[in-house]
C-alpha positions as CSV (number, residue, x, y, z in Angstrom):
1,M,-56.9,19.0,17.7
2,K,-56.1,15.3,17.3
3,I,-55.5,15.8,13.5
4,Q,-53.2,18.7,14.2
5,T,-51.2,16.6,16.8
6,N,-50.9,13.7,14.3
7,L,-49.7,16.1,11.6
8,W,-47.0,17.6,13.8
9,F,-45.9,14.1,14.8
10,A,-45.7,13.0,11.2
11,L,-43.6,16.1,10.3
12,A,-41.3,15.4,13.3
13,V,-40.8,11.8,12.2
14,T,-40.1,12.9,8.6
15,F,-37.6,15.5,9.8
16,M,-35.8,13.0,12.0
17,M,-35.6,10.4,9.2
18,T,-34.3,13.0,6.7
19,G,-31.7,14.2,9.2
20,C,-30.4,10.7,9.9
21,S,-30.3,9.6,6.2
22,T,-27.0,8.7,4.6
23,S,-25.6,11.0,2.0
24,V,-23.3,9.5,-0.7
25,E,-21.3,11.6,-3.2
26,R,-19.0,10.1,-5.8
27,I,-15.7,12.0,-6.0
28,D,-12.5,11.7,-8.0
29,A,-10.4,8.8,-6.6
30,Q,-7.3,11.0,-7.0
31,E,-8.7,13.8,-4.9
32,Q,-6.8,14.3,-1.7
33,I,-9.1,14.2,1.3
34,D,-7.8,14.0,4.9
35,L,-10.7,13.7,7.4
36,S,-9.1,12.3,10.6
37,G,-5.4,13.0,10.2
38,A,-4.7,9.2,10.2
39,W,-2.7,7.4,7.5
40,N,-4.9,7.3,4.4
41,D,-4.9,6.4,0.7
42,T,-3.2,9.7,-0.3
43,D,-0.3,9.0,2.1
44,S,0.0,5.4,0.8
45,Q,0.2,6.5,-2.8
46,L,2.5,9.5,-2.3
47,V,5.0,7.6,-0.1
48,A,5.1,4.6,-2.5
49,R,5.6,6.8,-5.5
50,E,8.4,9.0,-4.0
51,M,10.2,6.0,-2.4
52,I,10.1,3.9,-5.6
53,D,11.3,6.9,-7.7
54,D,14.1,7.5,-5.3
55,S,15.2,3.8,-5.3
56,L,15.3,3.7,-9.1
57,S,17.4,6.8,-9.4
58,R,20.3,5.4,-7.3
59,P,23.5,3.9,-8.6
60,W,22.7,0.2,-7.7
61,I,20.4,-0.3,-10.7
62,V,23.0,1.1,-13.2
63,R,25.7,-1.0,-11.6
64,F,23.6,-4.2,-11.7
65,V,22.7,-3.7,-15.4
66,S,26.3,-3.0,-16.4
67,E,27.6,-6.0,-14.5
68,T,24.9,-8.5,-15.7
69,G,23.5,-7.1,-18.9
70,K,19.9,-7.5,-17.7
71,D,17.3,-5.7,-15.7
72,P,17.2,-6.5,-12.0
73,V,14.4,-8.8,-10.8
74,V,12.7,-7.5,-7.7
75,I,10.2,-8.8,-5.1
76,I,8.6,-7.0,-2.2
77,G,8.8,-8.9,1.1
78,S,7.1,-7.8,4.3
79,V,6.3,-4.2,5.2
80,K,5.6,-4.2,9.0
81,N,3.1,-1.8,10.6
82,L,4.8,-0.7,13.8
83,S,2.6,2.4,14.1
84,H,0.0,3.3,16.7
85,E,-2.9,2.8,14.3
86,H,-4.3,0.2,11.9
87,I,-2.6,0.6,8.5
88,N,-3.4,-1.6,5.6
89,T,0.1,-2.4,4.4
90,N,-1.3,-4.6,1.6
91,T,-2.5,-1.4,-0.2
92,F,0.9,0.2,0.4
93,V,2.7,-2.8,-1.0
94,A,0.3,-2.9,-4.0
95,N,1.1,0.8,-4.7
96,M,4.9,0.1,-4.6
97,E,4.5,-3.0,-6.9
98,R,2.5,-0.9,-9.4
99,D,5.1,1.9,-9.5
100,L,8.0,-0.6,-9.8
101,I,6.4,-2.5,-12.7
102,N,5.2,0.6,-14.5
103,S,8.7,2.1,-14.3
104,G,10.0,-0.3,-16.9
105,Q,13.4,-0.4,-15.2
106,V,13.0,-3.7,-13.3
107,Q,11.3,-7.0,-13.7
108,F,9.0,-8.1,-11.0
109,V,8.1,-11.5,-9.6
110,A,5.0,-12.6,-7.7
111,S,4.9,-12.7,-3.9
112,A,5.4,-15.9,-2.0
113,V,1.7,-16.4,-1.5
114,A,0.9,-15.8,-5.2
115,R,3.7,-18.2,-6.2
116,Q,2.2,-21.0,-4.2
117,E,-1.2,-20.6,-6.0
118,I,0.5,-20.4,-9.4
119,R,2.6,-23.5,-8.6
120,A,-0.5,-25.4,-7.7
121,E,-2.1,-24.4,-11.0
122,R,1.1,-25.5,-12.8
123,G,1.0,-28.8,-11.0
124,D,-2.6,-29.2,-12.0
125,Q,-1.7,-28.4,-15.6
126,G,1.0,-31.1,-15.5
127,V,-1.7,-33.7,-14.8
128,N,-4.7,-32.4,-16.7
129,A,-3.6,-30.0,-19.5
130,T,-2.7,-31.0,-23.0
131,A,1.1,-31.2,-23.8
132,D,1.0,-28.2,-26.1
133,T,-0.8,-25.9,-23.5
134,R,0.8,-26.9,-20.2
135,N,3.5,-24.8,-18.6
136,A,6.5,-26.8,-17.4
137,A,7.9,-26.5,-13.8
138,R,11.3,-25.0,-13.0
139,Q,10.9,-22.1,-15.4
140,E,10.5,-19.4,-12.8
141,Y,12.5,-16.2,-12.6
142,G,14.5,-15.9,-9.4
143,A,14.5,-12.5,-7.8
144,D,17.8,-10.6,-7.5
145,F,16.6,-8.1,-4.8
146,M,14.0,-8.0,-2.1
147,M,12.4,-4.8,-0.7
148,Q,11.4,-4.8,3.0
149,G,10.4,-2.1,5.4
150,Q,8.3,-0.8,8.2
151,I,6.0,2.1,9.1
152,N,6.5,3.8,12.5
153,T,4.7,6.7,14.2
154,I,5.3,9.2,16.9
155,I,2.2,10.9,18.3
156,D,2.3,14.1,20.4
157,I,-1.0,15.2,22.0
158,E,-2.1,18.2,23.9
159,G,-5.9,18.4,24.5
160,K,-7.6,18.0,21.2
161,T,-4.5,18.9,19.2
162,Q,-2.1,16.3,17.8
163,V,1.1,16.1,15.8
164,R,1.1,12.8,14.0
165,Y,4.6,11.9,12.7
166,Y,4.9,9.0,10.3
167,Q,8.3,7.5,9.2
168,V,8.5,4.9,6.5
169,N,11.8,3.0,6.1
170,L,12.5,0.7,3.2
171,E,15.6,-1.3,2.3
172,L,16.5,-3.1,-1.0
173,I,18.6,-6.2,-0.2
174,S,20.6,-8.4,-2.6
175,I,19.3,-11.9,-2.3
176,K,22.6,-13.3,-3.5
177,D,24.8,-11.9,-0.7
178,N,22.5,-9.9,1.7
179,R,24.0,-6.6,0.7
180,K,21.8,-3.5,1.2
181,V,22.0,-1.7,-2.0
182,W,19.4,1.1,-1.2
183,V,17.9,2.5,2.0
184,G,15.1,4.9,1.8
185,E,13.2,7.0,4.3
186,K,10.1,9.1,3.9
187,R,8.6,11.3,6.7
188,I,5.1,12.8,7.0
189,K,4.1,15.2,9.8
190,K,0.4,16.2,10.3
191,L,-1.0,18.9,12.7
192,V,-4.5,17.7,13.6
193,R,-6.8,20.0,15.6
194,N,-10.0,19.0,17.3
195,S,-8.9,15.4,16.9
196,Q,-11.1,12.6,18.1
197,L,-8.3,10.1,17.3
198,R,-6.6,8.2,20.1
199,Q,-3.1,7.0,20.1
């Protein structure tokens, strides 16, 4: 009887451990998966790609090239998260940077944070590197335009059903004279049932 009880106990423990174990499956990074209805990697990539494609198809870029004879130099400023949820705007900015650079239509300069690190390295080279390998100061490209924006949400909830509305607004601004040369807007609306998400 005691042996049988111990056997059942061992089986129960084994079953519980198996049921609580973590399962991991590698999937294609491009596969679109939406588990919660919140902003995710797919939203970030799609919105960045569509908005950058739209910005580069507008007259400002042709006008700039015809007036100056060179490709515009662009930098991305702040993208503010004014939504109800945590959104990693750094990932969204990185997606936009990638699409801008890979378009081949603009030149792109490093962010303010990255520039400080590079300038520190350049200063160190000025003291420690040989004359034929050091990079001189005051050779940086100045940006012609800065892209800024924000992400907003409107959440409508009834019971466990939600409509999650995301609106991304971006502006491209001339650094020379503060003119807005492009304004873009992208909207995403999701119907989420049996949602455990809070506002």
